[in-house]
C-alpha positions in Angstrom: 23.4 39.2 26.7 24.0 37.8 23.2 25.9 34.9 24.7 22.9 34.0 26.9 20.7 34.0 23.9 23.0 31.7 22.1 23.2 29.4 25.0 19.4 29.4 25.3 19.0 28.6 21.6 21.5 25.8 21.9 19.6 24.3 24.8 16.4 24.4 22.8 18.1 22.6 19.9 19.5 19.9 22.2 16.2 19.4 23.9 14.6 18.3 20.6 17.6 16.5 19.2 16.2 13.2 20.2 13.6 13.6 17.5 16.2 13.1 14.8 18.3 10.5 16.6 18.9 7.0 15.2 17.9 5.6 18.6 14.4 6.9 18.1 14.2 5.3 14.7 15.3 1.9 16.1 12.8 2.2 18.9 10.0 3.0 16.6 10.9 0.1 14.3 10.9 -2.4 17.2 7.6 -0.9 18.6 6.0 -1.1 15.1 6.8 -4.8 14.8 5.6 -5.5 18.4 2.3 -3.6 17.9 1.7 -5.4 14.6 2.2 -8.7 16.4 -0.3 -7.7 19.1 -2.7 -6.5 16.4 -2.6 -9.8 14.5 -3.6 -11.7 17.7 -6.3 -9.1 18.6 -7.9 -9.1 15.1 -8.0 -12.9 15.1 -9.7 -13.1 18.6 -12.2 -10.3 17.9 -12.9 -10.8 14.2 -16.6 -11.5 15.0 -17.0 -8.8 17.6 -15.2 -5.4 17.9 -13.1 -6.0 14.7 -15.9 -7.3 12.5 -16.0 -3.9 10.6 -12.3 -4.0 9.7 -11.6 -5.1 6.1 -8.8 -4.8 3.6 -6.7 -1.6 4.1 -9.5 0.6 5.4 -8.9 2.0 8.9 -12.4 3.4 9.5 -13.5 0.2 11.2 -11.0 0.9 14.0 -13.0 4.1 15.0 -16.6 2.9 14.5 -16.8 2.8 17.4 -13.6 3.4 19.3 -12.6 0.3 21.4 -10.0 -0.6 23.9 -9.5 -3.8 21.8 -7.9 -1.5 19.2 -5.6 0.3 21.6 -2.7 -1.4 19.8 -3.7 0.4 16.5 -4.1 3.8 18.2 -0.6 3.4 19.6 0.7 2.3 16.2 -0.5 5.5 14.7 1.4 7.5 17.2 4.6 5.4 16.7 4.4 5.6 12.9 4.0 9.4 13.2 7.2 9.6 15.2 8.8 7.1 12.8 7.9 9.3 9.8 9.0 12.5 11.5 12.3 11.0 12.7 13.0 9.5 9.2 12.3 12.9 7.5 14.6 14.8 9.9 17.4 12.3 9.6 17.2 12.2 5.9 17.2 16.0 5.7 20.3 16.2 7.9 22.1 13.6 5.9 21.3 15.1 2.5 22.0 18.7 3.5 25.3 17.7 5.1 26.5 15.8 2.0 25.4 18.7 -0.3 27.2 21.3 1.8 30.3 19.1 1.7 30.2 19.3 -2.1 29.2 15.6 -2.6 27.3 15.4 -5.9 27.5 11.7 -6.9 24.0 10.3 -7.2 25.0 7.1 -5.4 25.8 9.1 -2.3 22.1 9.8 -1.9 20.9 6.2 -2.5 20.1 5.6 1.2 18.2 8.9 1.3 16.1 7.7 -1.7 15.2 4.6 0.2 14.1 6.7 3.2 12.0 8.9 1.0 10.4 5.7 -0.5 9.6 4.6 3.0 7.9 7.9 3.8 5.9 7.6 0.5 4.9 4.1 1.5 3.6 5.3 4.9 1.7 8.0 3.0 0.3 5.3 0.7 -1.0 3.3 3.6 -2.6 6.4 5.1 -4.3 7.4 1.8 -5.5 3.9 1.3 -6.8 3.6 4.8 -8.7 6.8 4.7 -10.1 6.7 1.1 -10.3 3.1 0.0 -13.9 2.0 -0.6 -16.0 -0.8 -2.1 -17.8 0.5 -5.2 -20.0 -2.5 -5.7 -20.3 -5.8 -7.5 -21.0 -6.5 -11.1 -21.6 -9.5 -13.3 -19.7 -10.0 -16.6 -21.1 -12.6 -19.0 -21.0 -13.3 -22.7 -22.5 -9.9 -23.5 -20.7 -6.6 -23.0 -21.2 -5.1 -19.5 -20.2 -1.7 -18.2 -17.3 -2.2 -15.7 -17.7 1.3 -14.2 -14.8 3.3 -15.8 -16.2 3.9 -19.2 -15.1 0.6 -20.5 -17.1 -2.5 -21.5 -16.1 -6.1 -20.9 -17.4 -9.5 -21.8 -16.4 -13.0 -20.9 -14.7 -15.0 -23.7 -13.2 -17.9 -21.7 -13.7 -19.4 -18.3 -11.6 -22.1 -16.7 -12.5 -23.5 -13.3 -10.3 -25.9 -11.4 -12.2 -27.6 -8.6 -11.5 -29.2 -5.3 -12.4 -32.8 -4.5 -15.7 -31.7 -3.0 -16.6 -29.7 -6.1 -15.8 -26.2 -4.8 -13.7 -23.9 -7.0 -10.0 -24.1 -6.3 -8.8 -21.7 -9.0 -10.7 -19.7 -11.5 -9.3 -18.0 -14.6 -11.6 -15.7 -16.6 -10.4 -14.2 -19.9 -12.2 -10.9 -20.6 -12.4 -8.8 -23.8 -12.1 -5.2 -22.8 -13.5 -2.5 -25.1 -12.4 1.1 -24.4 -14.4 4.2 -25.2 -12.2 5.0 -28.1 -13.1 1.6 -29.6 -9.8 -0.3 -29.0 -10.2 -3.9 -27.8 -7.8 -5.7 -25.5 -7.9 -8.9 -23.5 -7.2 -9.5 -19.8 -7.2 -12.5 -17.5 -8.6 -12.3 -14.0 -8.1 -14.9 -11.3 -8.1 -15.2 -7.5 -5.4 -12.7 -6.3 -5.0 -11.5 -9.9 -7.3 -8.5 -10.3 -7.9 -6.3 -13.3 -6.4 -2.9 -12.4 -6.5 0.6 -13.9 -5.2 4.0 -12.8 -1.9 2.5 -11.7 -3.8 0.2 -9.3 -6.1 2.8 -7.9 -9.2 0.9 -9.3 -9.4 -2.9 -9.0 -11.8 -5.5 -10.3 -11.4 -8.6 -8.2 -12.8 -12.0 -9.0 -15.4 -13.1 -6.4 -16.6 -16.4 -8.0 -17.9 -17.9 -11.2 -21.6 -17.8 -11.9 -23.9 -20.1 -13.8 -26.5 -17.9 -15.5 -30.0 -19.3 -16.0 -30.4 -18.3 -19.6 -28.4 -20.0 -22.4 -27.9 -16.8 -24.2 -25.6 -15.3 -21.6 -24.0 -18.7 -20.7 -21.2 -18.6 -18.1 -20.5 -15.5 -16.1 -18.3 -14.2 -13.3 -19.1 -12.0 -10.3 -16.5 -9.2 -9.9 -16.0 -6.8 -7.0 -15.1 -3.2 -7.9 -12.8 -1.6 -5.3 -11.3 1.9 -5.2 -7.8 1.8 -3.7 -6.0 5.2 -4.2 -3.1 4.2 -2.0 -1.9 1.6 -4.6 -0.6 4.3 -7.0 1.5 5.9 -4.2 2.7 2.4 -3.3 4.0 1.9 -6.8 5.9 5.2 -6.5 7.4 4.1 -3.2 8.5 0.8 -4.7 10.1 2.6 -7.6 12.0 4.9 -5.2 13.2 2.1 -3.1 14.3 0.1 -6.1 16.3 3.0 -7.4 17.8 3.5 -4.0 18.9 -0.1 -3.7 20.3 0.0 -7.2 22.3 3.1 -6.3 23.6 1.4 -3.1 24.5 -1.7 -5.0 26.5 0.3 -7.6 28.2 2.1 -4.8 29.2 -1.1 -3.1 30.4 -2.6 -6.4 32.3 0.3 -7.8 33.1 2.8 -5.1 34.2 0.7 -2.2 38.0 0.7 -1.7 39.5 -2.7 -2.3 
């Protein structure tokens, strides 16, 4: 009787062993790339129709409403769920086996650190997709303006590089930032160079320069306030992966037999 129970338990373990197999991880990786390729085409073709509500890293637009055009994204969520589960199981098996074998060198766990960083990165995308939001827009000119996090900012310098037709090519705005405690710092905002706080969770992005009608304010810039909570987790993921790569590099350099 006990032998039958052991056999039954062994069969159940084998039945679910595929969830922690390397083959599943490879398949999920290939499927992820393929679905992203399909998605890039679908978003381009339906940007003015079913995909018009999709912006930045938010995923709410894929479900408002549900659409067959976004089937690739729904499949991607399933694939990434399997990918994350498979990575977690494989990492646990690897770490626990090394620990039981008495291996204590930190470099032996470098690959596991990269895997954990990958899982944190997936979590960062999920958090960002669910809770990122546009807070609103604000104008910062020569006088101090509230930038929404208890700090005040004013424009002290504005440089605009223009195209041949007169449209802005690059804009660099230097701001003076005054904190609630009274300390003053300076920061420069440009296209693709936002002002961030909270480890990237809150962003002030440059929209365009403005020409204010009154001489007292002078030049001004229009900024967009965006809340992106996934960015902080993304930084943690990048740090974990960097440490993992450094550990693997040290292992290759110093622990590989010559």
